N, C-alpha and C positions, 0 to 999 in steps of 0.2 A: 329611587332605591332598587326598583325591579330591574332597571337597565344595567345597573352596576353588577347585580348578581348574575345576570345573563352574560355580561362581558367576562366576569371572573370565571364563570363556568366554562365558557368557550376557551379561554386562555388555558385553564387547567386541562381541558380535554385535548387541546393541541399539544401541550407539553407532555401529557401522558401518552399520547399516540406516538410520539417520537421514539418511545421504547419498544413499540410493537410493529412499526412499519419496517419491513425488511427491504434492504437494498443490496446490490452487489458492488462492493467497494473494490477499487483497483489500487495497486501500489502507486504512490506519487512519483513524479519525476526525480525527486530528491532521494529516492531509495538507494542505499549504498550498493555498489556493484564493484566487481574486480574486472578490469579490462586486460585482455592479453593483446598487445599491439602487434605481435608477430602473427598470430593466428586470426586476428580480427574477430574475437569472440568476447562475450562477457559471461561472468559466473557470479551467482549470488553467494554471499558468504557461507550460508549453511551447506552449500554444495562444493566448496573449495577443496576439501580434502580428497574428494573423489575425482576432481576435474583433471583433465589432461591438458595442462597449460605449460607454456615456456617460462623462462625467467624474465621476459619482457612484459611485466605486469604493472598495473597502477590501480590505485583505488580511485573510484569516481562515482558517478550517479547513473541511474537508469536513463535519464534524459540525454546524457552525454553519449552513452552506448548507442542509443537510437539515432542521435545526431550523426554519429560516425558510421551508422548503418552496420554495426556489428551484429553478429548472430548469437543466439543463445548457445552456450558450449555443449549443453546436454539436456536431456529430458528433466533432470533434477532441477535445473535452473528454471526451465519453462514452467514446471509444476509449482515451484515455490513462488512464482509471480502470478499465479492464477487469481482471479477475483475471488473474494470471500463474501459469503452471505452474512450480513450483520444488521443490527437495527440502525435506524437513522441516527439515533442518539450516540451509539457506539462509534459510528463513522465520524460524527461531528467531534466527539471527544478525542478521537484519534488524530483528526486534522489539527485540533487545537493543542495537541501534545499533552493532554490531561492523562490519557491512558496510552500504554504501548500497544501498537498494532501488530498484526502478523508479519509486517515487513520492517520491524524495528530491530535491525541487526546491528 
């Protein structure tokens, strides 16, 4: 009986610590981006209205933009893709799609 209570206590402590352990989460490769194939740049959706792009654009992902070796169009896009400090639980919930993350455009 004592072993069971120790195991339950450890599991509860581990689960509780998930909400307090901070990590720096980065946007996934599947984060939505807008690619300008003429200028070879990518733009995050929140920065699109200020972006200087041509009409040769397509919606894609961050991993595709990196695969094509495109550059960030402006500081706004670079800043919007910065890592965010969050709890381990928040990062896990975001990866699982339970909650929306800062890159859910």
